[in-house]
N, C-alpha and C positions, 0 to 999 in steps of 0.2 A: 461254586468253589471246587477246586481240583484236589483230589487225593493223588498223591505222588507215590509211585513205587520207585525207590532208589535201589539200584542193583550194584553191588560191588563187582567191578569188572576185573579186579586183580586177584580175587580169591582163587586159591589152588588147594585142592585136597591133598592130603599127605602123600598119596601115591601118584601125584601128577607127573613127576619126572619119568617114572617107570612106564606110564601109559603112553609117553611120547606124543602128547597132544600138541598141536600147533597153536591152539588158543587156550587161555586159562579156563578153568571151570566156570569162573564168574562171567567171562565173555560168552560162553555157551549158554549159561542160564539167562543172561541178559537178552540174548537173541530170542530165546524161547519165550520169555516174559513179554518182550516187545511185540512179538507176533501174536501172542494170546490176548494182549490188551488192546490191540489195534481196533479203533473205531468205537470203543466203549466210552460213552459220554461221562464226563466228569473225572476221568481217569487218565493220568499221564505217567510216563516212564522216563527215567533218566539214568545214566550210568555215572558212577563215581569211583575213582581209584582209591580203594581202601576205606572200609568202614571199621577197621581195627578189631575185627572179630576173627582173626586169622586161625585161631585154634578150632574154630567151628565153621569153616567155610562150607557152603556158600551163603553169603549174608545179603539181606535186603532190609530196607526200612519202608514202612507205610506211614505216610504223614499227610496231614491237612491242617490248615490254620484253624484254630479254635477247637480242635478235636484231640482225643487221645492218640498218641503216636506209638508205633510198635517197631521193634527190631526183631527179626527172625533170622535163624541161621541153621547150619548143619543140614543143608539140602544137597541132594545129588542134582547135578545139572540135567534134569529130565523134563519131558513134556508134562508128566504128572505133577511134578513140583511146580512148574510154571503155571499150569492151569489152577492149582490150588491157591497159589499166591494171588493170582489175578481175581479169582472168585472171592477170596477174602477181601481184597482191596475194593472190589465192586460193592460188597456189602458195607464196607467202611464208608464209601461214597454216600450210600443211602442212610447211614446212621447219623443222627444229629450230634451225638457225642463222640462218635468214632468207635464206640464199643459195640461188638457183635456178640450176641448170645452164643455160648459154647455149642449148643445143639445145632447151630447153623454153620459152624466151622467146617470147611472142607476137610476130609480125612487127611489129605496130603500135607496140611500145615500143623496138625496136632503134634505136640511134642517139639515144635520148632521155635516157640516163642522164647526170646532171650530177655528183652526188656519191654516195659511199658512206660511211656513218659506222659505226664500231664500236659495239657496245652500250656503254652507260654501265656503269662498274664498280659492283659492289654497294657499299653504304655501308661495309661491313666491310673492303673492300680498301684 
């Protein structure tokens, strides 16, 4: 089963126009996450335009069928953030429920959780 990191590629931090960037902050973070996640078994990445967390850019979701799913935000588009996101997602892959004990969380993701969603019920329920 694949754990997916979905990265909002339209996220822009408030000062984005003043920085004169050619790419959105989300595009920068997406590239860094994709690079950090390359080759990790059970982990996939995808980009999506707008996760609707604009006031807390940059946003990602970590999801897998039958597991707890998470939305995280308020990241700077940095290698440190990307590494933390990928490390947490790698641990999500290894967890049967999707829950990762707090003591194992990478420092780079602490304080960035926005929501936790229970797994969707099976159609038979």
